[in-house]
C-alpha positions as CSV (number, residue, x, y, z in Angstrom):
1,M,6.8,7.2,33.1
2,Q,9.6,8.8,31.2
3,R,9.5,11.2,28.3
4,L,10.3,9.4,25.0
5,P,12.4,10.7,22.0
6,Y,9.4,11.4,19.8
7,H,6.4,10.9,22.1
8,N,5.3,12.3,25.5
9,D,5.5,8.9,27.2
10,R,4.8,5.2,26.6
11,N,1.0,5.7,26.7
12,D,1.3,8.5,24.1
13,L,3.2,6.1,21.9
14,R,0.7,3.3,22.5
15,R,-2.2,5.7,21.7
16,G,-0.4,6.7,18.4
17,L,0.1,3.0,17.5
18,L,-3.6,2.2,18.1
19,E,-4.6,5.2,16.1
20,A,-2.3,4.1,13.3
21,S,-3.7,0.6,13.4
22,R,-7.1,2.0,12.8
23,D,-6.5,5.1,10.6
24,Y,-3.6,4.3,8.3
25,F,-4.5,0.8,7.0
26,P,-7.7,1.4,5.0
27,A,-8.1,-2.1,3.5
28,T,-8.9,-3.9,6.7
29,G,-12.2,-5.4,7.7
30,A,-15.2,-5.0,5.4
31,A,-13.5,-1.9,3.8
32,G,-10.9,-4.2,2.3
33,A,-13.2,-6.8,0.8
34,N,-12.7,-5.4,-2.7
35,A,-9.2,-4.2,-2.3
36,D,-6.2,-5.5,-4.3
37,P,-5.2,-8.7,-2.3
38,A,-1.6,-7.5,-1.8
39,F,-2.7,-4.2,-0.5
40,R,-5.3,-5.9,1.8
41,I,-2.6,-8.2,3.2
42,A,-0.2,-5.2,3.8
43,C,-3.0,-3.3,5.6
44,V,-4.0,-6.3,7.8
45,L,-0.3,-7.0,8.7
46,G,0.5,-3.3,9.4
47,S,-2.6,-2.8,11.4
48,G,-2.0,-5.9,13.4
49,Y,1.7,-5.1,14.0
50,A,0.9,-1.6,15.3
51,Y,-1.9,-2.9,17.6
52,N,0.4,-5.6,19.0
53,L,3.3,-3.3,19.5
54,A,1.0,-1.1,21.7
55,A,-0.1,-4.2,23.6
56,A,3.5,-5.5,24.0
57,I,4.5,-2.3,25.7
58,E,1.7,-2.7,28.2
59,W,2.5,-6.4,28.7
60,V,6.1,-5.5,29.7
61,A,4.8,-2.9,32.1
62,R,2.5,-5.4,33.8
63,N,4.6,-8.5,33.7
64,V,8.2,-7.3,33.9
65,N,8.3,-3.7,35.3
66,E,7.5,-0.2,34.3
67,D,11.1,0.8,33.8
68,A,11.6,-1.9,31.2
69,A,8.4,-0.8,29.5
70,D,9.7,2.7,29.4
71,E,13.0,1.5,27.9
72,L,11.2,-0.5,25.3
73,A,8.9,2.4,24.4
74,A,11.8,4.8,24.2
75,W,13.6,2.4,21.8
76,L,10.4,2.0,19.7
77,S,9.8,5.7,19.6
78,N,13.3,6.3,18.3
79,S,13.2,3.3,15.9
80,L,9.9,4.2,14.3
81,T,11.4,7.6,13.3
82,N,15.1,6.7,12.7
83,G,15.0,3.0,11.8
84,D,16.9,0.2,13.5
85,E,20.1,2.1,14.2
86,D,21.3,-0.7,16.5
87,G,21.1,-3.3,13.8
88,L,19.0,-5.5,16.0
89,N,17.7,-7.6,13.1
90,D,21.1,-8.0,11.4
91,D,21.4,-11.6,12.8
92,I,18.3,-12.8,10.9
93,E,18.1,-10.4,8.0
94,Q,20.3,-12.5,5.7
95,T,18.1,-15.5,6.2
96,V,15.0,-13.5,5.3
97,V,16.6,-11.9,2.2
98,A,17.8,-15.3,1.0
99,R,14.3,-16.9,0.8
């Protein structure tokens, strides 16, 4: 496992994503029952995305190879701090904005 730009390794990143999915989205589960609907939706989506990113890294490690999982984790570690510097969503961004 390689060291990542802003995390010790891919499991450190995964651990941080799981903690974020639990700790930084307060309007999920029963706690969100009385929350503003837009805030609740944002929390549910953010929590789910963080959880699934952590799982996707492990899926790549198990089903592709560990080097690919390390590369994905390194890109995510950098992207979560610095944004999408590579413009990887540029090809679909215009269609999302146009809606």
